[in-house]
N, C-alpha and C positions, 0 to 999 in steps of 0.2 A: 738617392739611396747611398751613393759613395760619400756624400757629405755627412750623412748620419753616422756611418761607420767610422769615419775619421774623427768625428766629434766624440764618440764614445771611447775610442782608443786613446785620444788625447786626455780625456778626463781620467781614464784609468791610470795613466802615468803620473798624474798630479795628486792623487788621493790615496790614502791608506786602503788596504784590501777590504776591511769590514765596511768602511764608509762607502766605498765604490759599489759593493754588492747591494747594500741597502738602497742606494740612490738610483742605481742604473739597471738593476735587474728588471724592474717593470718596463723600462724602455726596451730592453732586449726582447722581452716577451712580446711587446707590442710589435717590434720589428719582425719577429718570427710570424706573428699573425698576419702581417702585411704580405709576406711572401709565401705563406702556406697555400697548398693546393686544395681547393674545396672538394669535399667528397659528395657524390650524388646522394640525394635523400632516399633514393630507391635502393641503395646498396643494402643487401641483406634482408629486404622485406618489401612489401607492397607500398606504393606511393599513396594509395588512398585506402579508405575503410577505417573502422574504429581502431584506435591505438590498443595494443595488447595490454590487458589489465585495466582498461578504462572503467572507472566506477560510475554507476548511475544511482539515482535516488528515486524510489517509487513511493508516492503517497497512496496508501491503501487502507480500505475499510478495516476496522479493528477485527472483525470476524474472520478475516482471511490470513491472519498472521502466521499461524502454525503451518498451514498449507504452503504459503509463499516461502517460508524458510526452507521447506523440503524441496520446492521447485528451484530455488536459488542454488541449493547444493547440487541438484542434478544438472543445472545449467553450468556451474563451475566444473563439474566432472566431465562435461562434454566440451570443455574448452572455452566457455564463456567468461566474461569479466565479472568483477565483483558487483553485487547488488545490495544496496542498503534500503531499508524500509522505514517509513514514518507511518505508524499505525494510530489511527484515531477514528472518531466518528466521521463519516463521509461529509457531513455538513461542515465540520470544522476544517477539514482538509480543503474542501472546495473554496471556502472563504480565504484560506491562506494562499491558494493559487490566485484568487482574485486580487489579493493584496500584493502579489508579485513574488511570493516565495519561490525560490528556484527548485524545481523538481523536473524529472524527465518523463515519468508516467503517472497517470492518475487512475486508480482502480476504485470505482464507485459501487456502493451497495444498492443503488437504485438509478433509474434512468433520468429522473428529474434534475438531479444535481449535475449530471453529465450534460443534459440539455442546456442547463444554465451557462456552463462554461463554453459550450459550443456556440451558443447564441451570441456571445460577446467576443468570439474569435480567439479564445485561449487554447483551443485544441488544434493540433496539426490536421490539416484537411485529409479526410479519408483514413484516419488512423483508429477510428472508434470500432470496437468489436465487443460482441456479447460473449462473455466467457463461460458463466455457469449460473445455476439457480440454487436457491435454498428454500427452507420452509420454516414456519413458526411452530413452536411447541409450548405447551404449558408444563412448567417444571416446579418441583418442590424439593426440599432437602431430602437426602437419601433415606433418612430415618423417619420420614413422614408417616402418619397413620392414615392419610388420605388414600383412597383407592383410585385407580385409573378411570378416566371418564371419556365420554363421547362429547366432542366439542360441537355443539349445535344449539339451536334456540332454547332447548330445555336445560342447558347448563346453568347451574345456580352458583356462580362464582362468589357472590356475596356471602352465601352460607359457608362455602369452602374457606373463605378468608377469615371468618370469625371476626376477631378484633384487629386483625393484621392488615397489611397493605399489599398491593400487587406491584411487583417490580417490573418496570418496562424502561426501555431507553426513552430519552426525551421525545415526546410525541409530536412536536411541531416541526422539527427539522431533521432529527436523526432517523435514518431509514428504518431501523428495527422498531423504533417507537411509532413511526408513521404507520407501518404495517400493522402493529398491534392495535393502534387506535382504530384503523379501518376495520379490522376484524371485530373488535368490540362494538363498533357502530353497526356493522352488519348483523350482529347478534342482538342489537337493540338494547345494550346495557352500558354503553359508554358514558352516557350522561349520569347514570347512577354511580358508576365506578370511578369516574374521573377524579373526584376528590379523595379517593382511597388508593390512588396510585403512588408509587415511590419512583419518580423519574430519575434515571441515571444518565451519566454523560455519554455512555455508549453501551452496546449490548454486553460486552465483557463485564462491565461493572454491575449491570443488572443481574447477570449470572452470579456474581460474587455476593450480592445482597442476599440471594436465596441460599447460597452455599453456607454463608455465615449465620444463617437462621435469623437474620435481621428482618426478613419478611417470610411469610409462609408459602408464597407462590410468586412465580414470575413468568413472563412471556418473552422467550428468547429464540434465537435461531437453533435449528436442529444441530448444526455443526458445533455451536458453542456448548450445547447440552452434552454432546459426545465428548468434547475436549475438556470439560470442567468436572473434575472428580467431586463426588459428594452430592450429585444431583440425580433426581429421578424424574423421568418423563411420564407425565400423567395423561397427556392427550396431544393430538396433532390438529392444527388448524387447517381446514380445507383451503386450497389456493383460491377458491371462489369467493372467500370472505374478504380478500384484500388484493391490492395490485400485485403483479408477479414480483417475487423477490429475486430480482435480476441483477447480476454483477457485470459491469462494463469496464473495459480498459481503453485508454486512449493516450497517445503521446501528446505532450504539451507543446504548443507552438514555439515556445522559447526554451525548449529542452537544452540544458548545457552540453549534453553529449548525445546528439540526435541519432547518429549511426548506431551507437551502442544501445540506445533506448529502443530503436526499431528492431534490433536483433533480439533483445529480451522479450519484446512484445510478441514477436513471431514465435518465440519459444513457449510463451504462455498458452499459445493455441495449438501446440504440438501434441501428439499422442502421449508422449512422456508426461507432459504437464497435466493433461486431462486425466491420466491414470492416477496421478498424485492427488488431484482435486477430488476425484471420486473416492479415493481411500479416506479422505477427510470428511466425506459425507455430502459433498457438493454434487449436484446433478448437472449433466450437460445441457446446453441451451436447446430449445426446440429447433428442429431442422430449418424452419423458416427464418430463424434469426442467425444461423451460423454463417459466418463470412470470414 
């Protein structure tokens, strides 16, 4: 240490002021770093737990977007960190997770895609929870001349469509489309109507096809029918016609911010969040599935 100080003083005497500052200021700073007293990490705050303002990313079914934005605002108002959402069809998001896309939580619009990620170990153990339910409705543009109908075996969708097509989400992988296909199969009309469907990438796009008068009818979620202006609900599909429209949330095993993710996941199951989801038209889960 004494040698370093002597060397710097000697160099100072031999060089002009400007040159000395440019050349030896870094050395002085390094020296100060060598003798500085470390400050405990716990000073002024807890040593553990999520960092204040830590941001998380949630992969969520497209149909939950508006409700989740309100929940995130309530979470922030309660002192929580920032939450970002990537909204798309559940199938597309699940495949992104399988490909290694970094996210903290996954909110699925059906159980099968959640099962798939759980089976390959991509979910944090014990983090899966049933959040809420939805239902399918038959919609038309607001100015339609069609009258409300009872959705049962007597429903003549072919006559209602005329020369048009039926908008649904993609029926092989996207949950809203899977449920719509199941309902039409239960009614015994899927094989006749399959060629007359207009598959969309997700339920929001199916709703827009109807709103824009590109098709005369569509099958979408009740929550999207409520949230999309320019639509009229003509009928409701009984839950007995298809698998439960169940939304699940889970933390991903490789979540970049696991503590913050766990905190928001807990908030999603709070009374505050459930009130917001209810306001957007989602129904609470059956008691048997609440956990």
